[in-house]
C-alpha positions as CSV (number, residue, x, y, z in Angstrom):
1,X,0.0,0.0,0.1
2,X,1.2,3.6,-0.8
3,X,0.3,6.9,0.8
4,X,0.8,10.2,-0.9
5,X,1.3,13.2,1.5
6,X,2.2,16.4,-0.3
7,X,5.6,15.6,-2.0
8,X,6.2,12.3,-0.1
9,X,5.1,8.8,-1.0
10,X,5.2,6.3,1.9
11,X,5.2,2.5,1.3
12,X,4.1,-0.2,3.8
13,X,7.1,-2.1,2.4
14,X,9.5,0.2,4.2
15,X,10.6,2.8,1.6
16,X,9.8,6.5,1.2
17,X,10.1,8.8,-1.9
18,X,10.4,12.6,-1.5
19,X,10.1,14.4,-4.6
20,X,11.0,18.1,-5.4
21,X,11.3,20.3,-8.4
22,X,14.2,18.4,-10.2
23,X,15.2,15.5,-8.0
24,X,13.8,12.9,-5.7
25,X,15.0,11.0,-2.7
26,X,14.4,7.3,-2.2
27,X,15.0,6.0,1.3
28,X,14.8,2.7,3.0
29,X,16.6,1.6,6.2
30,X,20.3,2.1,5.8
31,X,20.1,3.6,2.3
32,X,19.2,7.0,0.8
33,X,19.5,7.8,-2.8
34,X,19.0,10.8,-5.1
35,X,17.6,10.6,-8.6
36,X,17.1,13.2,-11.3
37,X,13.6,13.7,-12.5
38,X,11.6,16.0,-14.7
39,X,7.9,16.8,-14.6
40,X,6.3,16.2,-18.0
41,X,3.8,18.4,-19.7
42,X,1.0,15.9,-19.0
43,X,-0.7,16.1,-15.6
44,X,0.8,13.8,-12.9
45,X,3.5,12.7,-15.3
46,X,7.2,12.5,-14.8
47,X,10.4,11.0,-16.0
48,X,13.4,9.7,-14.1
49,X,16.8,8.9,-15.3
50,X,18.0,5.4,-14.4
51,X,21.7,6.4,-14.6
52,X,21.2,9.4,-12.2
53,X,20.8,7.1,-9.1
54,X,23.3,8.3,-6.6
55,X,23.8,7.0,-3.2
56,X,23.9,9.7,-0.4
57,X,25.5,7.0,1.9
58,X,29.2,7.2,1.3
59,X,29.9,3.5,2.1
60,X,26.8,2.1,0.0
61,X,27.6,0.1,-3.2
62,X,24.7,-0.4,-5.5
63,X,24.5,-3.6,-7.6
64,X,22.6,-3.7,-10.8
65,X,20.0,-5.8,-8.9
66,X,19.6,-3.0,-6.4
67,X,19.1,-0.5,-9.0
68,X,16.5,-2.7,-10.7
69,X,14.7,-3.0,-7.4
70,X,14.7,0.6,-6.8
71,X,13.3,1.5,-10.3
72,X,10.6,-1.1,-9.7
73,X,9.7,0.3,-6.3
74,X,9.5,3.8,-7.8
75,X,7.3,2.7,-10.8
76,X,4.9,0.7,-8.6
77,X,4.7,3.6,-6.1
78,X,4.0,6.3,-8.5
79,X,1.5,4.2,-10.5
80,X,-0.3,3.2,-7.4
81,X,-1.2,6.9,-6.7
82,X,-2.1,7.7,-10.3
83,X,1.1,9.2,-11.7
84,X,2.6,8.2,-15.1
85,X,6.3,7.4,-14.5
86,X,8.6,7.1,-17.6
87,X,12.2,5.5,-16.8
88,X,14.9,6.8,-19.1
């Protein structure tokens, strides 16, 4: 289940997404990431760049499996609250 509060999406799976004008933060216990995004002209529509995933934890190393899980979490969360998310 996903809950949207202002610019924050909360998941009952343990992760949170905070999104602002041009970036979003994905957090789960022990990991915080930054991704670039762009609001698209259609209402409730945005694009994220897969290669912009950057860890804000200096010791965290992300595998390709981690990146895929994060992208999947983002897509499911945004779709659940009515957003169209494009992954580039």
